[in-house]
C-alpha positions in Angstrom: -28.9 -84.9 90.6 -25.5 -83.9 89.5 -25.0 -83.4 85.6 -28.7 -83.2 84.7 -29.5 -80.4 82.7 -31.7 -77.4 84.0 -34.1 -77.3 81.4 -35.7 -80.6 81.7 -39.2 -79.4 80.9 -40.0 -80.6 77.5 -43.3 -80.3 75.7 -45.6 -83.0 75.0 -46.9 -81.3 71.8 -43.6 -79.6 70.6 -45.9 -77.6 68.3 -47.4 -75.8 71.2 -44.3 -73.7 71.6 -45.5 -70.9 69.6 -49.2 -70.5 71.3 -47.1 -70.8 74.9 -44.9 -68.0 73.7 -48.2 -65.9 72.5 -49.8 -66.8 76.0 -46.5 -65.5 77.8 -46.6 -62.2 76.1 -50.4 -61.5 76.7 -50.6 -62.6 80.1 -47.8 -60.2 80.5 -49.5 -57.5 79.1 -52.3 -58.0 81.0 -50.1 -58.0 84.6 -48.3 -55.1 83.4 -44.9 -57.1 83.2 -42.3 -56.3 80.7 -40.6 -59.7 78.8 -37.0 -58.5 78.3 -36.6 -58.2 74.5 -33.4 -60.1 74.7 -34.5 -63.6 75.8 -32.3 -63.1 79.4 -34.8 -63.7 82.5 -32.0 -62.8 85.1 -32.8 -59.1 85.3 -36.6 -59.8 85.9 -37.8 -59.4 89.4 -38.4 -63.0 91.0 -42.0 -61.8 92.1 -42.8 -60.6 88.5 -41.6 -64.1 87.0 -44.2 -66.1 89.9 -46.8 -64.1 89.2 -46.1 -64.8 85.3 -45.6 -68.3 85.7 -48.7 -68.6 88.3 -51.0 -67.0 85.7 -50.2 -69.0 82.8 -50.5 -72.0 84.6 -54.2 -71.0 86.3 -55.4 -70.1 82.7 -53.7 -73.4 81.5 -55.9 -75.1 84.2 -59.0 -73.4 83.3 -58.6 -74.1 79.4 -58.1 -77.6 80.3 -61.1 -77.7 82.6 -63.6 -76.0 79.9 -62.3 -78.5 76.9 -63.1 -81.8 79.9 -66.6 -80.4 80.7 -67.6 -79.6 77.0 -66.7 -76.7 76.3 -69.0 -75.0 78.6 -68.3 -71.7 81.1 -68.7 -72.0 84.7 
């Protein structure tokens, strides 16, 4: 896979970018994780980055499940 770009993740709905960024900051605040102001994540602890990504994924799955079930909570 030589020559491939590392940023191969593309949004299916590009307009969702702002909502995902907002969710990232909300989740980071809930978990007590400081997001780098300069946008460079290289100094962020791997554990924090993993927690942030995992929690966001769980939230997105929960939102999708609610939408599929007609919007009713469990």
